[in-house]
PAZAPA-4460 file (N, C-alpha, C; in steps of 0.05 Angstrom, whole numbers, plus 32768, in hexadecimal, padded with zeros to 4 digits):
% residues 290
    n_x    n_y    n_z   ca_x   ca_y   ca_z    c_x    c_y    c_z   seq   type   mol
   8B52   7A04   74FA   8B4F   7A12   7514   8B63   7A29   7515     1      M     A
   8B5A   7A41   751C   8B6B   7A58   751E   8B7C   7A56   7538     2      V     A
   8B96   7A59   7535   8BA8   7A58   754C   8BAB   7A74   7557     3      Q     A
   8BAB   7A77   7571   8BAE   7A91   757E   8BCB   7A99   757C     4      A     A
   8BCF   7AB3   757A   8BEA   7ABE   757B   8BF6   7AB9   7596     5      I     A
   8C10   7AB7   7597   8C1E   7AB2   75B1   8C1A   7ACA   75C3     6      D     A
   8C10   7AC6   75DC   8C0B   7ADC   75EE   8C25   7AEB   75F6     7      P     A
   8C3C   7ADE   75F2   8C55   7AEB   75F9   8C61   7AFA   75E1     8      R     A
   8C51   7AFE   75CC   8C5B   7B0D   75B5   8C65   7B29   75BE     9      T     A
   8C7C   7B30   75B5   8C88   7B4A   75BD   8C79   7B61   75B0    10      T     A
   8C71   7B73   75C0   8C63   7B8B   75B7   8C75   7BA2   75B1    11      G     A
   8C69   7BB7   75A7   8C78   7BD0   75A1   8C6B   7BE6   75B2    12      I     A
   8C7A   7BFC   75B5   8C70   7C13   75C3   8C6D   7C2A   75AF    13      R     A
   8C55   7C36   75AF   8C4F   7C4C   759D   8C45   7C64   75AE    14      L     A
   8C50   7C7B   75A9   8C48   7C94   75B6   8C33   7CA1   75A4    15      R     A
   8C1B   7CA5   75AF   8C05   7CB1   75A0   8BF1   7CBF   75B2    16      A     A
   8BE8   7CD6   75AA   8BD5   7CE5   75B9   8BDE   7CEA   75D6    17      N     A
   8BF8   7CEE   75D9   8C03   7CF6   75F3   8C09   7CDF   7607    18      G     A
   8C03   7CC6   75FF   8C09   7CB0   7611   8C17   7C9A   7601    19      I     A
   8C21   7C85   760F   8C2F   7C6F   7602   8C1D   7C56   7603    20      T     A
   8C1B   7C4A   75EB   8C0B   7C32   75E8   8C1D   7C1A   75E3    21      F     A
   8C16   7C04   75F1   8C22   7BEA   75EA   8C10   7BDD   75D5    22      H     A
   8C1D   7BD4   75BF   8C0E   7BCA   75A8   8C1B   7BB0   759D    23      C     A
   8C0B   7BA0   7592   8C15   7B89   7582   8C13   7B90   7565    24      I     A
   8C29   7B8D   7556   8C29   7B95   753A   8C30   7B7C   7529    25      E     A
   8C22   7B78   7513   8C27   7B61   7502   8C20   7B68   74E5    26      A     A
   8C2B   7B58   74D3   8C24   7B5B   74B7   8C37   7B6E   74A9    27      G     A
   8C35   7B70   748E   8C47   7B81   747E   8C44   7B9F   7485    28      P     A
   8C5A   7BAD   7489   8C59   7BC9   7490   8C4E   7BDB   747A    29      K     A
   8C4D   7BD1   7462   8C42   7BE0   744C   8C26   7BD7   7445    30      D     A
   8C1A   7BC6   7455   8BFF   7BBC   7450   8BEA   7BD0   745A    31      G     A
   8BD1   7BCD   7452   8BBC   7BDF   745D   8BBA   7BDB   747C    32      P     A
   8BB9   7BF2   748A   8BB9   7BF1   74A7   8B9D   7BEA   74B2    33      L     A
   8B9D   7BD7   74C5   8B85   7BD0   74D3   8B8A   7BD1   74F1    34      V     A
   8B7B   7BE2   74FF   8B7E   7BE4   751C   8B69   7BD3   752A    35      L     A
   8B71   7BC2   753D   8B5F   7BB0   754C   8B5B   7BBC   7568    36      L     A
   8B43   7BC3   756E   8B3D   7BD1   7587   8B2C   7BBF   759A    37      L     A
   8B39   7BB7   75B0   8B2C   7BA4   75C2   8B18   7BB3   75D4    38      H     A
   8B08   7BA3   75E3   8AF5   7BAE   75F5   8AFB   7BA7   7612    39      G     A
   8AE7   7BAA   7623   8AE9   7BA4   7640   8AE2   7B87   7644    40      F     A
   8AF0   7B78   7655   8B07   7B7F   7664   8B21   7B73   7658    41      P     A
   8B24   7B77   763E   8B3A   7B69   7630   8B53   7B7A   762D    42      E     A
   8B64   7B72   761C   8B7B   7B82   7613   8B82   7B77   75F7    43      F     A
   8B9A   7B7B   75ED   8B9F   7B73   75D1   8B9A   7B55   75CD    44      W     A
   8B9C   7B45   75E2   8B98   7B28   75E1   8B7C   7B21   75D8    45      W     A
   8B6A   7B34   75D9   8B4F   7B2F   75CF   8B4E   7B2A   75B1    46      G     A
   8B63   7B30   75A3   8B65   7B2C   7586   8B78   7B15   757F    47      W     A
   8B7B   7B02   7592   8B8F   7AED   758E   8B8A   7ADC   7576    48      R     A
   8B71   7AD9   756D   8B6B   7AC9   7556   8B69   7AD9   753C    49      Y     A
   8B6B   7AF3   753D   8B68   7B04   7526   8B83   7B10   751C    50      Q     A
   8B96   7B14   752D   8BAF   7B23   7526   8BBD   7B15   750F    51      I     A
   8BC4   7AFC   7512   8BD4   7AEF   74FE   8BC5   7AE9   74E4    52      E     A
   8BAC   7AE1   74E5   8B9D   7ADE   74CB   8B9B   7AF8   74BB    53      P     A
   8B96   7B0E   74C9   8B95   7B28   74BB   8BB1   7B2F   74B0    54      L     A
   8BC6   7B2A   74BF   8BE1   7B30   74B5   8BE7   7B1E   749D    55      A     A
   8BE0   7B05   749E   8BE5   7AF3   7488   8BD5   7AFA   746F    56      S     A
   8BBF   7B08   7473   8BAF   7B12   745C   8BBA   7B2C   7450    57      A     A
   8BD0   7B36   745B   8BDE   7B4D   744F   8BD9   7B67   745D    58      G     A
   8BCC   7B66   7474   8BC6   7B7F   7483   8BDC   7B85   7497    59      F     A
   8BE1   7B9F   749A   8BF3   7BA9   74B0   8BE1   7BAC   74C9    60      H     A
   8BE5   7B9B   74DC   8BD2   7B98   74F3   8BDF   7BA5   750B    61      V     A
   8BCF   7BB6   7519   8BD7   7BC1   7533   8BC2   7BBC   7547    62      L     A
   8BC9   7BAE   755C   8BB6   7BA8   7572   8BC1   7BB5   758C    63      A     A
   8BB7   7BCD   7592   8BC1   7BDA   75AA   8BB3   7BD1   75C4    64      P     A
   8BC1   7BD2   75DA   8BB3   7BD4   75F4   8BA9   7BF0   75F6    65      D     A
   8B8F   7BF4   75F7   8B84   7C0F   75F8   8B8B   7C1C   7612    66      Q     A
   8B89   7C36   7613   8B91   7C45   762B   8B82   7C3A   7643    67      R     A
   8B91   7C38   7659   8B86   7C2D   7672   8B89   7C0F   7674    68      G     A
   8B91   7C01   765F   8B92   7BE4   765F   8BAE   7BD9   765E    69      Y     A
   8BB2   7BC3   766C   8BCA   7BB3   766A   8BE4   7BC3   766C    70      N     A
   8BF4   7BC4   7656   8C0E   7BD1   7657   8C0E   7BED   764B    71      L     A
   8BF7   7BF7   7642   8BF6   7C13   7638   8BF3   7C26   7650    72      S     A
   8BF8   7C40   764B   8BF6   7C54   7660   8BDA   7C55   766B    73      D     A
   8BD8   7C5E   7684   8BBF   7C60   7692   8BBB   7C7B   769E    74      K     A
   8BB4   7C8F   768E   8BB0   7CAA   7699   8B9C   7CAA   76AF    75      P     A
   8B9F   7CBC   76C2   8B8D   7CBE   76D9   8B75   7CCF   76D2    76      E     A
   8B5E   7CC8   76DF   8B46   7CD8   76DC   8B35   7CCF   76C5    77      G     A
   8B1B   7CD1   76C8   8B08   7CC7   76B4   8B09   7CD8   769B    78      R     A
   8B10   7CF2   769D   8B10   7D03   7685   8B24   7CFA   7671    79      R     A
   8B38   7CEB   7679   8B4C   7CE0   7667   8B41   7CCA   7656    80      A     A
   8B28   7CC2   765A   8B1C   7CAB   764C   8B02   7CB3   763E    81      Y     A
   8AFF   7CCD   7638   8AE8   7CD6   7628   8AEA   7CCA   760C    82      E     A
   8AD3   7CC7   7600   8AD1   7CBA   75E5   8AE2   7CC9   75D0    83      L     A
   8AE2   7CE3   75D1   8AF2   7CF2   75BD   8B10   7CEB   75C1    84      D     A
   8B19   7CE9   75DA   8B35   7CE2   75E0   8B3B   7CC6   75D6    85      T     A
   8B29   7CB3   75DB   8B2E   7C98   75D3   8B2F   7C96   75B4    86      L     A
   8B1E   7CA5   75A7   8B1F   7CA5   7589   8B39   7CB2   757F    87      A     A
   8B42   7CC7   758D   8B5B   7CD4   7585   8B73   7CC1   7588    88      K     A
   8B72   7CAF   759C   8B86   7C9A   759F   8B89   7C8A   7585    89      D     A
   8B72   7C82   757B   8B72   7C71   7563   8B7E   7C80   754B    90      V     A
   8B75   7C99   7548   8B7F   7CA9   7531   8B9C   7CAF   7534    91      L     A
   8BA5   7CB4   754C   8BC1   7CBA   7551   8BD3   7CA1   754C    92      A     A
   8BC9   7C89   7552   8BD8   7C71   754C   8BDB   7C6D   752E    93      L     A
   8BC6   7C72   751F   8BC8   7C70   7502   8BDB   7C84   74F7    94      G     A
   8BDB   7C9C   7501   8BEE   7CB1   74F8   8C0A   7CAA   74FF    95      E     A
   8C0E   7C9F   7517   8C29   7C97   7520   8C36   7C83   750D    96      E     A
   8C25   7C71   7502   8C2F   7C5D   74F0   8C31   7C67   74D3    97      L     A
   8C29   7C80   74CE   8C2D   7C8C   74B4   8C17   7C88   74A1    98      G     A
   8BFF   7C81   74AA   8BE8   7C7C   7498   8BD5   7C93   7498    99      Y     A
   8BCA   7C99   7481   8BB6   7CAE   747F   8B99   7CA2   747F   100      S     A
   8B97   7C88   7479   8B7E   7C7A   747B   8B83   7C5D   7484   101      R     A
   8B6F   7C52   7492   8B72   7C38   749E   8B56   7C2E   74A6   102      Y     A
   8B55   7C14   74AC   8B3C   7C07   74B4   8B3D   7C01   74D2   103      S     A
   8B25   7C01   74DE   8B22   7BFB   74FA   8B11   7BE3   74FF   104      L     A
   8B1A   7BD1   7511   8B09   7BBB   751A   8B08   7BBD   7539   105      I     A
   8AF0   7BC0   7543   8AED   7BC3   7560   8AD8   7BB0   756B   106      G     A
   8ADE   7BA6   7583   8ACB   7B95   7591   8AC3   7BA3   75AC   107      H     A
   8AA9   7BA1   75B3   8AA0   7BAC   75CD   8AA9   7BCA   75CE   108      D     A
   8AB6   7BD2   75E3   8ABE   7BEE   75E6   8ACF   7BF7   75CF   109      W     A
   8AE0   7BE5   75C5   8AF1   7BEC   75AE   8AE0   7BF2   7595   110      G     A
   8AC9   7BE5   7593   8AB7   7BEB   757D   8AAA   7C07   7581   111      G     A
   8AA3   7C0E   7599   8A98   7C29   759E   8AAC   7C3E   7596   112      L     A
   8AC5   7C3A   759D   8ADA   7C4D   7596   8ADD   7C4E   7577   113      V     A
   8ADC   7C37   756A   8ADF   7C36   754D   8AC8   7C46   7540   114      A     A
   8AAF   7C41   7549   8A98   7C50   753F   8A9D   7C6E   7542   115      W     A
   8AA6   7C76   755A   8AA9   7C92   7560   8ABF   7C9F   754F   116      W     A
   8AD5   7C91   754C   8AEB   7C9B   753B   8AE2   7C9E   751E   117      A     A
   8AD3   7C8B   7514   8AC9   7C8C   74F8   8AB5   7CA3   74F5   118      A     A
   8AA5   7CA8   7509   8A91   7CBD   7508   8A9F   7CD9   7509   119      S     A
   8AB4   7CDB   751A   8AC1   7CF5   751D   8AD4   7CFB   7505   120      R     A
   8AE0   7CE6   74FA   8AF4   7CEA   74E5   8AF0   7CD5   74CF   121      H     A
   8ADA   7CD6   74C1   8AD4   7CC1   74AC   8AE8   7CC2   7495   122      P     A
   8AF5   7CD8   7491   8B09   7CDA   747B   8B21   7CC9   7480   123      E     A
   8B26   7CC1   7499   8B3E   7CB1   749F   8B38   7C93   74A0   124      L     A
   8B1F   7C8C   74A0   8B18   7C6F   74A4   8B0F   7C62   748A   125      I     A
   8B1E   7C4E   7482   8B18   7C3F   746A   8AFF   7C2E   746D   126      E     A
   8AFF   7C1D   7482   8AE9   7C0B   7488   8AE7   7C07   74A6   127      R     A
   8ACF   7C01   74AF   8ACA   7BFE   74CC   8ABC   7BE3   74D0   128      L     A
   8AC6   7BD3   74E3   8AB9   7BBB   74EB   8AB4   7BBC   7509   129      I     A
   8A9B   7BBB   7511   8A94   7BBC   752D   8A89   7BA1   7535   130      A     A
   8A95   7B95   754A   8A8D   7B7A   7553   8A7F   7B7D   756E   131      I     A
   8A65   7B77   756E   8A54   7B7A   7587   8A5B   7B94   7595   132      N     A
   8A57   7BA9   7586   8A5D   7BC4   7590   8A4B   7BD8   7582   133      A     A
   8A3B   7BE7   7591   8A29   7BFB   7585   8A37   7C16   7582   134      P     A
   8A2C   7C27   7571   8A35   7C43   756F   8A2E   7C51   7589   135      H     A
   8A41   7C60   7595   8A3B   7C6D   75AF   8A23   7C81   75AD   136      P     A
   8A1E   7C8B   7595   8A09   7CA0   7592   89ED   7C95   7597   137      A     A
   89EA   7C7B   7593   89CE   7C6F   7594   89C9   7C60   75AE   138      I     A
   89DF   7C5A   75BD   89DC   7C47   75D4   89C9   7C52   75E9   139      A     A
   89CC   7C6B   75F1   89BC   7C76   7606   899E   7C77   75FF   140      G     A
   8998   7C80   75E6   897C   7C82   75DE   8970   7C66   75DC   141      A     A
   8980   7C52   75D3   8976   7C37   75D1   896E   7C2C   75EC   142      Y     A
   8980   7C31   7600   897A   7C27   761B   8961   7C33   7626   143      M     A
   895C   7C4C   7621   8945   7C5A   762B   892B   7C4E   761F   144      R     A
   892D   7C44   7607   8916   7C38   75F9   8913   7C1A   7600   145      R     A
   8929   7C0E   7609   8929   7BF1   760E   8933   7BEB   762A   146      H     A
   8921   7BEA   763E   8929   7BE4   7659   8939   7BCB   765C   147      P     A
   8935   7BB7   764A   8944   7B9F   764C   8962   7BA4   7648   148      S     A
   8969   7BB6   7635   8985   7BBD   7631   898F   7BCD   7649   149      Q     A
   897F   7BDE   7654   8987   7BEE   766B   898E   7BDB   7683   150      M     A
   897F   7BC6   7686   8985   7BB3   769B   899F   7BA4   7695   151      L     A
   89A4   7B9D   767C   89BD   7B8F   7675   89D5   7BA2   767A   152      K     A
   89D1   7BBB   7678   89E7   7BCF   767B   89E9   7BDB   7697   153      S     A
   89DA   7BD0   76AA   89D9   7BDC   76C5   89F4   7BDB   76D3   154      S     A
   8A05   7BC9   76CB   8A20   7BC8   76D8   8A2F   7BE2   76D4   155      Y     A
   8A29   7BF0   76BE   8A37   7C09   76B8   8A33   7C1D   76CF   156      I     A
   8A1B   7C1D   76DB   8A16   7C2F   76F2   8A28   7C28   7709   157      G     A
   8A2C   7C0F   770E   8A3E   7C06   7724   8A5A   7C0F   771F   158      F     A
   8A63   7C0E   7706   8A7E   7C15   76FF   8A84   7C33   7704   159      F     A
   8A6F   7C43   7707   8A73   7C60   770C   8A7C   7C65   7729   160      Q     A
   8A77   7C52   773A   8A7F   7C55   7756   8A9D   7C55   7759   161      V     A
   8AA9   7C67   7769   8AC6   7C66   776C   8ACF   7C50   777E   162      P     A
   8AE6   7C45   7778   8AF5   7C31   7788   8AE8   7C16   778B   163      Y     A
   8ACE   7C15   7791   8AC1   7BFB   7796   8AC3   7BE7   777E   164      L     A
   8ABD   7BF0   7766   8AC0   7BDE   774F   8ADC   7BD2   774C   165      P     A
   8AF0   7BE2   7751   8B0C   7BD8   774F   8B10   7BC2   7763   166      E     A
   8B06   7BC6   777C   8B0A   7BB2   7791   8AFB   7B98   778A   167      A     A
   8AE3   7B9B   777F   8AD4   7B83   7778   8AE1   7B74   7762   168      L     A
   8AEA   7B82   774D   8AF6   7B75   7736   8B11   7B68   773C   169      L     A
   8B1F   7B73   7750   8B3A   7B69   7757   8B38   7B51   776A   170      A     A
   8B22   7B4F   7779   8B20   7B3B   778E   8B22   7B1E   7783   171      A     A
   8B2F   7B0D   7794   8B31   7AF1   778E   8B3D   7AEC   7772   172      N     A
   8B53   7AFA   776D   8B61   7AF6   7754   8B4F   7AFC   773C   173      D     A
   8B40   7B12   773E   8B2F   7B1C   7728   8B19   7B08   7722   174      H     A
   8B0E   7AFC   7736   8AFA   7AE7   7732   8AE1   7AF1   7723   175      R     A
   8AD8   7B09   7729   8AC0   7B14   771B   8AC4   7B16   76FD   176      V     A
   8ADB   7B21   76F6   8AE1   7B24   76D9   8AE4   7B09   76CC   177      L     A
   8AF2   7AF7   76D9   8AF6   7ADC   76CD   8ADB   7ACE   76C9   178      R     A
   8ACA   7AD0   76DD   8AB0   7AC3   76DB   8A9F   7AD0   76C6   179      R     A
   8AA1   7AEA   76C3   8A91   7AF8   76AF   8A99   7AEF   7693   180      A     A
   8AB3   7AEB   768E   8ABB   7AE1   7673   8AB0   7AC5   766F   181      L     A
   8AB2   7AB4   7682   8AA9   7A98   767F   8A8B   7A96   767D   182      L     A
   8A7D   7AA6   768D   8A60   7AA4   768E   8A52   7AAF   7675   183      R     A
   8A5F   7AC2   7668   8A51   7ACF   7651   8A5B   7AC5   7636   184      T     A
   8A6C   7AB0   7636   8A77   7AA5   761D   8A70   7A88   761A   185      S     A
   8A74   7A7D   7603   8A70   7A61   75FE   8A85   7A51   760C   186      R     A
   8A7F   7A39   7614   8A92   7A28   7623   8AAC   7A25   7612   187      A     A
   8AC2   7A28   761F   8ADC   7A24   7612   8AE8   7A3D   7605   188      G     A
   8AD9   7A53   7605   8AE2   7A6B   75F7   8AFB   7A76   7605   189      T     A
   8AFA   7A77   7620   8B11   7A81   762F   8B1E   7A6A   763E   190      F     A
   8B37   7A64   7637   8B46   7A4E   7644   8B52   7A58   765E   191      S     A
   8B5C   7A45   766D   8B6A   7A4D   7685   8B82   7A5F   767F   192      E     A
   8B90   7A59   7669   8BA7   7A6A   7661   8B9E   7A86   7659   193      Q     A
   8B87   7A87   764C   8B7C   7AA2   7645   8B77   7AB2   765F   194      D     A
   8B6B   7AA5   7673   8B65   7AB3   768C   8B7F   7ABB   769A   195      L     A
   8B94   7AAC   7698   8BAE   7AB4   76A3   8BB7   7ACE   7696   196      V     A
   8BB4   7AD0   767B   8BBD   7AE8   766D   8BAC   7B00   7675   197      E     A
   8B92   7AFB   7678   8B80   7B12   7680   8B87   7B1B   769C   198      Y     A
   8B8B   7B08   76AE   8B91   7B10   76CA   8BAB   7B20   76CB   199      R     A
   8BBE   7B18   76BA   8BD7   7B27   76BA   8BD3   7B44   76B1   200      R     A
   8BC1   7B48   769D   8BBB   7B63   7693   8BAB   7B72   76A8   201      A     A
   8B98   7B66   76B5   8B88   7B74   76C9   8B98   7B7C   76E1   202      W     A
   8BAE   7B6D   76E6   8BBF   7B72   76FD   8BD3   7B89   76F9   203      S     A
   8BD5   7B93   76E1   8BE8   7BA9   76DD   8BE0   7BC1   76EE   204      Q     A
   8BF3   7BCF   76FA   8BED   7BE6   770B   8BDB   7BFA   76FD   205      P     A
   8BC4   7C00   770A   8BB2   7C14   76FF   8B9F   7C0A   76E9   206      G     A
   8BA2   7BF1   76E2   8B92   7BE7   76CB   8B74   7BE7   76D0   207      A     A
   8B6B   7BDD   76E7   8B4F   7BDB   76ED   8B42   7BF7   76ED   208      L     A
   8B4F   7C0A   76F9   8B44   7C25   76F9   8B44   7C30   76DC   209      T     A
   8B59   7C2C   76CD   8B59   7C35   76B2   8B43   7C29   76A1   210      G     A
   8B3E   7C0F   76A4   8B29   7C02   7696   8B0E   7C0D   769E   211      M     A
   8B09   7C11   76B7   8AF0   7C1B   76C1   8AEB   7C38   76B9   212      L     A
   8B00   7C47   76B6   8AFD   7C63   76AE   8AF0   7C67   7693   213      N     A
   8AF2   7C52   7682   8AE3   7C54   7669   8AC5   7C57   766E   214      W     A
   8ABB   7C48   7682   8A9F   7C4A   7689   8A99   7C64   7698   215      Y     A
   8AAC   7C6C   76A9   8AA7   7C83   76BA   8AA7   7C9D   76A9   216      R     A
   8AB3   7C9C   7691   8AB3   7CB3   7680   8A9A   7CB5   766E   217      A     A
   8A89   7CA0   766F   8A71   7CA0   765E   8A5F   7CB9   7662   218      L     A
   8A5B   7CC3   767B   8A4B   7CDB   767E   8A57   7CF3   7670   219      P     A
   8A70   7CF2   7669   8A7D   7D08   765C   8A7C   7D06   763D   220      L     A
   8A6D   7CF2   7633   8A6C   7CEE   7616   8A63   7D06   7607   221      K     A
   8A73   7D0F   75F3   8A6B   7D27   75E4   8A54   7D20   75D1   222      P     A
   8A44   7D33   75C9   8A2D   7D2E   75B7   8A37   7D25   759B   223      P     A
   8A26   7D15   758F   8A2B   7D0C   7573   8A1B   7D1F   7561   224      H     A
   8A28   7D31   7553   8A1A   7D45   7544   8A1A   7D41   7525   225      R     A
   8A26   7D2C   751C   8A28   7D28   74FF   8A0D   7D24   74F2   226      S     A
   8A05   7D36   74DF   89EB   7D33   74D2   89EC   7D1F   74BB   227      P     A
   8A04   7D17   74B3   8A07   7D06   749C   8A0A   7CE9   74A5   228      D     A
   8A04   7CD7   7492   8A09   7CBB   7496   8A27   7CB5   7497   229      K     A
   8A2F   7CA2   74A8   8A4B   7C9A   74AA   8A54   7C8F   748F   230      L     A
   8A69   7C9B   7483   8A71   7C95   7468   8A81   7C7B   7465   231      R     A
   8A94   7C74   7476   8AA3   7C5B   7472   8A91   7C43   7472   232      P     A
   8A97   7C2F   7462   8A88   7C16   7463   8A8A   7C09   747E   233      P     A
   8A74   7BFE   7488   8A73   7BF3   74A3   8A68   7BD6   74A2   234      V     A
   8A76   7BC4   74B0   8A6C   7BA9   74B5   8A69   7BA6   74D3   235      L     A
   8A50   7BA0   74DB   8A4B   7B9B   74F8   8A46   7B7D   74FB   236      A     A
   8A58   7B70   750A   8A56   7B54   7510   8A4A   7B51   752C   237      I     A
   8A36   7B3F   752E   8A28   7B3E   7548   8A22   7B21   7550   238      W     A
   8A2E   7B19   7566   8A27   7AFF   7573   8A0C   7B02   7580   239      G     A
   89F9   7AF3   7577   89DD   7AF7   757E   89D6   7AEE   759A   240      M     A
   89E8   7AE0   75A7   89E4   7AD7   75C3   89F3   7AE9   75D7   241      R     A
   89F8   7B01   75CF   8A05   7B15   75E0   89F4   7B1A   75F9   242      D     A
   89FF   7B17   7610   89F0   7B1C   7629   89F2   7B39   7632   243      R     A
   8A02   7B49   7624   8A05   7B65   762C   89F6   7B78   761A   244      F     A
   89F5   7B72   7600   89EC   7B85   75EC   89D7   7B78   75D9   245      L     A
   89C1   7B86   75D5   89AC   7B7C   75C4   89B2   7B83   75A7   246      E     A
   89A7   7B73   7595   89AC   7B77   7578   89A0   7B92   756E   247      F     A
   898B   7B9B   757C   8980   7BB5   7574   8994   7BCB   7574   248      G     A
   89A8   7BCA   7585   89BD   7BDE   7585   89CD   7BDD   756B   249      L     A
   89D0   7BC6   7560   89DE   7BC3   7546   89CD   7BD0   7530   250      C     A
   89B3   7BCA   7530   89A2   7BD5   751B   89A1   7BF4   751D   251      E     A
   899F   7BFF   7535   899F   7C1C   7537   89B9   7C28   752F   252      D     A
   89CF   7C1A   7534   89E9   7C24   752C   89EC   7C25   750E   253      S     A
   89E3   7C10   7500   89E5   7C0F   74E3   89D3   7C24   74D6   254      L     A
   89BF   7C2D   74E4   89AE   7C42   74D9   89BD   7C5C   74D5   255      A     A
   89D3   7C5F   74E3   89E4   7C77   74E0   89F8   7C75   74C9   256      L     A
   89F8   7C5F   74BA   8A0C   7C59   74A6   8A01   7C5D   748A   257      C     A
   8A12   7C67   7478   8A0B   7C68   745C   8A0E   7C4D   744F   258      A     A
   8A21   7C3D   7459   8A27   7C23   744D   8A2D   7C10   7463   259      N     A
   8A19   7C05   7470   8A1D   7BF3   7487   8A0F   7BD9   7483   260      G     A
   8A1A   7BC4   748E   8A0E   7BA9   748D   8A13   7B9A   74A7   261      Q     A
   8A01   7B88   74AD   8A04   7B78   74C5   8A09   7B5B   74BE   262      A     A
   8A19   7B4E   74CE   8A1C   7B31   74CB   8A16   7B25   74E7   263      Q     A
   8A00   7B16   74E8   89F8   7B09   7501   8A06   7AEE   7503   264      K     A
   8A0F   7AE8   751C   8A19   7ACD   7522   8A07   7AC2   7538   265      V     A
   89F5   7AB1   7530   89DE   7AAA   7541   89E7   7A9C   755B   266      E     A
   89FA   7A8A   755A   8A01   7A7A   7571   8A18   7A86   7582   267      M     A
   8A21   7A9D   757A   8A38   7AA9   7588   8A2E   7ABE   759D   268      A     A
   8A40   7AC4   75B0   8A3B   7AD7   75C5   8A49   7AF1   75BF   269      T     A
   8A4C   7B01   75D4   8A5B   7B1A   75D2   8A78   7B16   75C9   270      H     A
   8A82   7AFD   75CC   8A9E   7AF7   75C6   8AA0   7AE8   75AC   271      W     A
   8A91   7AF1   7598   8A8E   7AE2   757F   8AA9   7ADF   7570   272      V     A
   8ABB   7AF2   7571   8AD4   7AF0   7563   8AE7   7ADC   756F   273      H     A
   8AE2   7AD5   7588   8AF1   7AC0   7596   8AE4   7AA5   7594   274      L     A
   8ACA   7AA5   7591   8ABB   7A8B   758F   8ABB   7A7F   7573   275      E     A
   8ABA   7A91   755F   8ABA   7A87   7544   8ACF   7A96   7533   276      E     A
   8AE8   7A93   753A   8AFD   7AA3   752D   8B00   7A9F   750F   277      P     A
   8AFD   7A86   7506   8B00   7A80   74E9   8AEA   7A8F   74D9   278      E     A
   8AD2   7A8D   74E2   8ABC   7A9B   74D4   8AC0   7AB9   74D5   279      R     A
   8AC7   7AC4   74EC   8ACA   7AE0   74EF   8AE1   7AEA   74DF   280      I     A
   8AF8   7ADC   74DF   8B0F   7AE5   74D0   8B09   7AE6   74B2   281      N     A
   8AFA   7AD2   74A8   8AF2   7AD3   748C   8AE2   7AEC   7486   282      R     A
   8AD0   7AF2   7498   8ABF   7B0A   7494   8ACF   7B24   7495   283      A     A
   8AE2   7B25   74A8   8AF3   7B3D   74AA   8B03   7B41   7491   284      L     A
   8B11   7B2C   7488   8B22   7B2F   7470   8B12   7B35   7457   285      I     A
   8AFB   7B28   7454   8AEB   7B2D   743C   8AE1   7B4A   743C   286      A     A
   8AD8   7B54   7452   8ACE   7B70   7454   8AE5   7B84   744F   287      F     A
   8AFC   7B7F   745C   8B12   7B92   7459   8B1D   7B93   743D   288      L     A
   8B1A   7B7D   742E   8B25   7B7C   7413   8B10   7B82   73FD   289      K     A
   8AF7   7B86   7406   8AE2   7B8A   73F2   8AE6   7BA4   73E2   290      A     A
***
């Protein structure tokens, strides 16, 4: 059984792309760099079962709180959360640590950022692992062809409204967010202690607005103009019982890759890396060392 990293692990502060990030760092400083990019509504704690196994496998691991989340800076305004800016955060963190190439592992929104960073700067990315996360370039077209996915993503429209989503998500000690995690995952995935850690992160000043600004910046998404297939090797891991995202998004994303493969996890949900950490960690390490 994989043991979670201590939630009180002391983080580091890194200045990158004009803001300060709170990050958890582990593993040998001279090992290959792997950046772990969490999604909504998580923070670095979303990688609690992956950080130490990857570090023990010889990787230099960095798990940042992405901009707007937990203890990282929270710039004002939705334009501070455009996809190009989010991708530049990743690249700047790699540069700050002195690496010219590195691998990215992203879940949910973190996976979208990883896809975008690899598409914009493939020369910097060694390998890419996207966990239940589609390439941003295909998401809109897929939804237009599949009303079922549009219905699953309808909450994004509500998140565009100012102020009201923050009030709803904060009410009753973040009850909506807590219930969303529990309702969309397998039983036992999120413990009471996990929810304490998440509530602490959501309660940071400005955090809910920062988190929602990722969605509010979606209408500002720049076009994806690359005529070439994505060059870095890609592994897309997909929990097939995801209540938010259909597997067709994964297939369309891999169609953009020169060397892409999918690994389905039939009984897992959107939170596959938390539900089946031993299996997922084996897959991550094998792919990164291939």
